[in-house]
N, C-alpha and C positions, 0 to 999 in steps of 0.2 A: 504494500500500500504506500501511497505517496503522502508525505507530510503536507499539511496546508498551513503555510506561514503568511503573515501579513503584518502591516504596521499601520498605526493610527495615532491620533492625538491622545484619545482617552479610551480605555477599555472599561466597560461597566459589567461587573459580574452579577448576572441576574436580571431577568426581564419583567419582574413583578412591578407593582405600582411605584416603588421607590426607584428601581432601575430605569423604568421607562420615563419617569418624570425627570430625573436628573439628566438623562440622555437627551430628551427633547429640549430642555432648557439650554443645554450646552450647544446642541445643533443649531438652535435659533440664534446663537451668538457666533455662528460661523465655524464652530469647532467640529473636527472630524471625530465621530464617535462610533464605537463598535460595542454592541450588546452581545454577550455570550450567555445564552439561556439553556440550561440543561434539559428542560422539558419541551414539549411541543404544545402550543396553545390551541384550543382552550384546555386548561388544566384546573383541577379542583384546588380550592384553598379556602380555609375558614377565615372569618374576620369580615363580616358582611355589613357592619354598622358603622357608618362614617359620621364624623363631626363637621360642623359648619366651617371650621378652619380649612377643610379640604376644598371647599367650593371656590375660593379665589385662586387656588392652585389649579383647579380644573379650568377656570377661566383663562389663566395665563397660558396653559397648554393649548388652548383653542379647542378643547375636547368637550366642553360643557354641553353644547347642542346635541352631540351624540349621546351623552349620558341622559339628557332629558328625553331624547327620542327613544331610548331603550325602555322607557316605562318603569324604571325603578321607583319604588315607593318613596314618597317624601317623608322624611323623619323629622318631626317637630319637637321632639324631646324624649324624655324617659319617664317610665312609671316604675315605681320601686316599692318593695316591701323590705324595709331595712330599719333596724333599730328596735325599740321596745314595742312599738305599735304594730299590730298585724294588719292594719288597713292600708291598702295601696295609696300612694301619693305620687303626684306627677310634678315635673318641672319642665320648662319650655325654653328653647334657645332664644326666643324673642325677648325674654326677660333680661338678657345681657347682651344680645346681639341683634340690633335692629336691622343692620344691613343684610345679614345672612341668617334669617330666622329658621332655616331648615337645612338639613343635609339629606342623605339618601341611605336607604337600606338596599344594598346591591347584591346581585348574584355574581360572586367573584369570578367564575370562569368567563362570563360575558364582560364584566367590568374590566378585568385585567387585560383581556384581549383587545378591547376598545382602546385602552391606553397604549398597548404595544403597537397596534396598527397605526395609531396616531403618530407614534415615534417614527415608524417607517416612513410615513407620509411627509414628515418634517426632515427627512434626509439621513436618519440614523440607520446604519448598517446593522441588521438584526440577524443573528444566526441562532436558530432554535436547534435543540438536540445537540448542543455543544456544552460540555461540562468542563469548567475550569478545574484543573487538578492542582495547580501550584502557581503562586505569584513569584516572578523572577526578580531578584534584588541585585543591585550593584551597590554594595555597602548597605547604607540605610535607605537607598532610593529604589522605589519600585519602577522597573523599566519594562515590564511586560508580564505575560501570563502564558502558561502551558495549558492546553486543553485537549479533549478527546471528543470526536463527534460520534453520532449515533452508530456509524459503521465501524467504530473502533480506530479511526484514523487520527493519529496524534498531530498536533499543530502548535504553533507558537505565534503570539501576537505581540509585537513590540509597541511600546507607547510611551508617552510622557507622564501620564497619570493613570492610576488604577482606582476605580470606585468599587468598593465592596457593597453590593446591594443583594447579597446572597441570603438575607434574612436570618432565620435561626441557624442556618448552616455556619454563619459567622466564620467564613473561610479565613479571612485575614486575622480576625481576633484569635482564632485557634492557632494559626501559624506563628503569630507573634507572641502567643501566650499572654494575651491581654484580657481574656474573658474572666470576669470576676462575678461569681454568683452572689445574689443578695442573700444574706444570712437569715432574713426574716420571712420573705415571701418565697416559700418553697412549696409550690403547688403543681398540680397538673389539671388538665381539662379533658373531659370526655364529652363528645358531642355527636349528634346525629340530626337527621332531617325528618320532619313529620308532615303529613298531609291531613287536612281536616281539623286543624287546631281552632279553638274558639278565639276570635280576636278580642282585644281589649274593647271596652265600651267606648263609643264616640265621646270626645274627639281624639281619643288616645290610641285608636286602632293601629296606627303605623308606628307607635313608639316601640322602642326596645323595652322589654319588661325584665326586671331584675328582682329576684327574690332570695333573701338570705334564709338559711335554714341551719340546722344543728351542725352539719359538717362543712359548710361553705356557702356557696351562692350559685344560683341558677340564672341562665339567660334564655330569653325567648325573643327571636328576631323574625318578624314577618317579612316575606319576600313576595315580589310580584309574580313569581312562578306558581304561587299557591301553596308553597311549602313554608315551613317555619324551622329556622335553625334553633336548636335547643341544646344547651350544654350545661355541665356541672363543673365548677371549679372547686377542688378539694385539696386538702393537705397531701403532699406528694407521697408520703409513706402510707397513709391511709388508702389512697387511691391505688397505689401499686399492689398492696396486699389484697384489696378487694378484687381488682382486675385479674390477678393471678389465680385467685380462688374460683371466681365465677365467670370470668370473661367480661369484655367491655360492654356488651349489650345488656347483660343482666345487671352489671354494676350501675350503668346509667339509669336503668329502670328502677333500681332500688333507691337511687338518690331522688328521683322524681316522685316516688311514692311517699317520701318523707316530707314533701312540700305540701302546701295548702292550695294556693292560687294557681301555680303552674300545673299541678296535678289536675285541677278542675278544668283548666284550659285545654288539656290534652285528653280529657276523658273519652271523647269520641274520635280521637285522632289515631293515625296509624304511623308507626315508625317505618319509613320506606327506604332507609339506608342502614348500613352497618355502622355501629358506633366507632368513632375514631378517637384515639388518645393523642393528645398534644402535650409534650413535656413543658416544663417551666420556661417562661420567657423573661423571668425577672433576673436580669444580669446587666452588667456594664461592660463595655469594651473600650 
């Protein structure tokens, strides 16, 4: 097999929202950018609930019309069961943000692909199915990356700067041994998707719903696909022990059974995906 080598101004590791955003902003400044993304889009990813601070970023990228046309639900705030009272209470973005009073609940495979396609349209060179295996250093200076494509062909991209947008893979953070776990927040999340969930009452039906319970907290995020993203965040040790004993599906159902409002919302719903476990994201690099 033949190596595939190239050179560019900036290599961005990862084509998710962070990678596609920084790449588009750089390309709009006339900088030559290459994104190396290990997966092929659309690809699944959790994290569907955006904040209003993302809206001006989407405007700057020129992608907001496409986001609006996609039909994602407008998210006006959050409804919570948290604290001593068991009654749900809501707060709204408009209370502190008059200019951007809403954000979106997005279906990530579609949302991420919209951003990546937008990056391509702005002149970013995007190579999907290309996994970066190592960052090349000259002393303390990053001067390129090594990668492997989906066919197993190795390659090297030389550059002036490297942006690590690999998310939880934290490729550079691990390479440079900079990753520091938070000693307090040691959790994991178990989530799945449900159809037929009961929405919150008007006007909160598009809100994210968060409910605390004995072992942690639960989220419910309505999506324009008709599905609801539902997850439990628990202590990492407790979660690992329960998942090892009973499996992820049973563990998630057991957490939901301990809730009050979330359980009622899902009474007539069906879990239409396998439960997925996401390890802790509480770290600094």
